[in-house]
N, C-alpha and C positions, 0 to 999 in steps of 0.2 A: 366571209359569210356565204359560202356556196354560190358566188357569182351574182347575188342579189344586190342591186343598187338601191340604197335607201334615200340618199341625198346626192345631189350633184351641184357643181358650181359652173357658172358661165358668165360671160360678160353681161353687164346690166343693160347693154343695148338690146339684148335678146329677151329681156324680161317682159312677159305678158301673161295674162291669166291662163292657166291656174298656177303658174310659177310665181312665187312670192319673192320680191326683192328685199334685200337687207342692206346693211351698211356698206359703204365703199362702192367699188365698181364691180362687185360680184352679186349674183342673185342665187339664192338657194331655194329649193322646193322639191316637192314630189308631185308627179303627175299621176293621179289615180287611174288605174285601168278598169275597164268594165268588169273583167272577171274577178278582180280583187274586191270590188264593191259588192258584187253578187255573192261572193264567198262570205264576206262580212255580214251581209243581210241574212243569209241562210244560217250562219253560225249563231247569230242573235236569236233567230226564231227557234232554233233547236234548244238554246240555253233557256229560253222562256218556258218551254214545255217540259223541261226536265226537273 
């Protein structure tokens, strides 16, 4: 998918917010970046006004 990482796994010893832990000894999660949050906000505003 063009080099974009959606989810990653690592040892549960490294689990801390905002990474969510799941079953077993792995934790999965996505760390949101500032630019993607801003892009989502701008997209939402544009969609409301169209």
